[in-house]
N, C-alpha and C positions, 0 to 999 in steps of 0.2 A: 697164213692167209694173205690175201692181196688187198692192199688199201689203195683206193683210187681217190686222189684229191683233185677236185675241180678248181682250176685256176684260169680266170678269164679277164681280159682287160675291161675296165669300166667303159661302158658305152652309153652315150646319151641318145635317147630315142625321141621321136616327136611326141607331143602330148597325146593323151588318150583320144581315140577316134571321135568321141562325142564333142571334143573341144577343137577339132581341126577343121580346116576348110576341105573342100572336095578336090583340091589340086593334087597333082601327083607329088610324092615325096621328093625332096631336093636331093638329087644324086650326089651332090658335093658334101652332104652331111655324113656323120658317122654311121647313120642308118643305111648308107649305101653299101655296107657290108652285107646287107640283104638286098637282092635285086629289086629295083623299084616295082616291077610287076608283082613280085611276091609280097612286098611290103603293103601294097594296096590290098592284096587278097587277105593278108593278115589282119588288116584293119576291118575288113568286111566280116571275117570270122569272129574276131574279138567282139565286135559290136553285136553280132548275133548271139554270142555265147553269154554275155553279161546278163544276169537275171533271167536266164533262159527258162528255168523251172517255173517262174511266175508268168512269163510271157506265154508259155505253152498252155498253161491252164486257161488263159484267155482265148488264144487262137483255136483251141479245141472246140470252143463254143462259137467263136466269131466266124471261122471259115465255113462251117455248115450253114450258118445263118445267112451269110452272103450268097452262098449257092442257092439256098431256098428262095431268097428274095429275087435273085435273077430269074429263077424259074417262074415265080409268081407274076413277074412283069413280062414274061415271054408270051408269044402268040399261042403257045400250047394251052394256056389257061383262059383263053378268050371265052370259052363256053361256061366257065364257072360263075357262080353267083357273085355279082359285082360287089355287093355290100360286104359279104363274108370275106371276099378276096381283099378288099381294101382294109378291112379291120386287121387281117393278118399282116398285110404290108406295113401298116402303121406300127403295129406292135414290134415286128422285126426291125424296122427302121430305128425305133427308139433303142432297142437292145444293141443293135450294131453301133449306134452313135455312142452309147455308154461304154461298151467294151473297147471301142477304138480309142476313146478318151483315156481309159485306164491304161491301155497299151502305150499310148503316147507319154503318159505320166511316168511310167516305168522307164521308158527309153530316154527321158529327159533328166533323170536323176543325176546329180553330180557324183563324182568319184565312182564311176562304173567299175565293178570288179566281177571276177568269176568265183563263185562259191562251190563247195562240194555238191550241193543240190543241183547246180547247173551242169556240172560234169556228168552226174548220174542221169539227168534228163536227156543230155545229148547222146549218151551211150544207149539208153533205153529206146530212144527214137531210131537208132541205128540197129536195133534188134540185139544188143549186147547186154546180157545179164551180168551184173557186177555186184559184189558185196560192198558194204560201207567201207571196209578196210581197203579194198582195192581202189576205191575212189580216193580215199585219203592218201594212199601211196602215190597216186597220180598227181595230186595237189602238191605233195612233198617234193616231187621231182622239180617243181617250178618255183615253189614258195621260198624265195631267198630270205625274206625278212620274218618268216615263221609266224605270219598273222592269220594263217589258214585260209587265205584267199589269194587269187592271182590278179595282179594289176598289169597294166600295159607294159611297163618296163620288164617285168618278169616274163611276161608272155613272149616278148620279142627276144629276150636274152636266151630263153630256152630254145626257141626256134633257131637262133643263130648258132648256139652250141651244137645242136644236132646236125645242121646242114654242113658244118665244118668238121664234124667228128670223123676221124680216120681210124679210130681204134675199135669201134663197135661197143665201147664200154659206157657211153653216155646214156643215162636213163632216158628212155624214149617212148614210154607208153602214152604220155600226154601228147608228146610231139606227133606220134603216129595218128592220134585222133585229130589233132589240128590239121595235119597235112592232108588227111582224107577229106576233111571239111573244106579245105582250100581247093582241092581238086574237084569236089562235088559242087561245082558252080551253080547248078540249077536246083540244089538242095532236094534231090529226089532219093537220097539214101544210097546212090550207086555212083561209082566212079567210072567214067568212060575214057576210051583212048583219046577222043577229041578233047575232053576236058583236061587231061594230063599233059598233052603235048606242049601247050603254051608255057606252062610252068617249068617243065623239064628242060625245054629248049633254053629258057632264060638262065637256068642254073648250070646246065651241063654242055650246051651246044648240041649240034645235030647228031654226031656219032654216038656220044654217051646217052643222049636222049633215047635213041632207038634201042640201045642195050637195056636201059631202065624199063622201057615199055615192054620189052620182051620178057623181063623178069616178072613184071606185074601181070601181064595178060597172056603170056605164053608159057609160064612156068619157070622154075629155077634153072632149067636146062638152057634157057636163053634161046629157045627155038623159035620157029615162025609163030607169029601171033595169029590166033584164030579169031576173026572179027565176027562175033555173033551179037545179036541183040541190037539195040539202038545206038546211035552215035559211035559206030565203029567197034562195038563190043563194050560190055560193062561188067564190073565186079562189085560185090557188096563189101561191107566193112570187114567181116570175118576173113574173107579171102584176101583182102588187101593186107590186113595185119599179119596173116600167115606168110605172105610173100616178103614183106619188109623185115619181119623178124628173122627169116632165113637169110636175107641179105645182110642184116646186121651181124649175124653169127659168122657168115662168110668173111665179112670185113675184119672181125676180131681174129679169126684164124690166120688171116693174111697179114695182120699187123706184127710189128716187131715183138710186142709183149706176147701175143698169141702164139707166135712161132717159138718163142722161148719156153713158154709153159708146155707146149706140145712136145718139144724136144726133151724137157726134163721128165715128162711122163713116159716117154719111150725108153729113157735110160733106166727107169726103175724096174 
């Protein structure tokens, strides 16, 4: 069998997003091993991820209520009974205030971490059905201190390991989810060419950026990108994961270990 031992230097990261200022990360710190633009995006995704399962239960009620309130206050409702209309507006306003307060309380909790239920909620929101075992395996990829949750340091370390991986052997299921959420800047459950370009350019430069975009949006042949849909073309989570897993396998086959294993297989 093949035993892979992960060895990585200790890196100090900035405090968790909820305790930081909104300033850009200091590029002179150890966290500069991740490009500043990516570190900012990581902070956004981490903050979104923490307690996501609880937050979604509230936003599933809050968002429709806000939309309904906006409609009630619009000119379209001018012909409705004013008393009935005002009663519904008052009721919705109270509900929205209560739910917004609950959401703020969750976001202000100290020691924000990502739990298995949050990972499951994120995957479900992206249309991905997963078992409890699959979710726990994703947590295991990141959970260095084995407390069954993901903290900010672990979150950053996993991201750093994967962006610097040259072997294709680094566990990447959780990383792929995080990377998709980073690219999906407008949180519509799709990744567009426009959204990926900024991050890919920061990491790879122009030439490799174009190659990576071709793999994601033009297929593994690296052919011309077909720009369909909004924002220069869009792909969903399932299509994204299929593309990056093929890229990871290609990386392994081109690594020294991969070539050695393939050579041994051919000699048998």
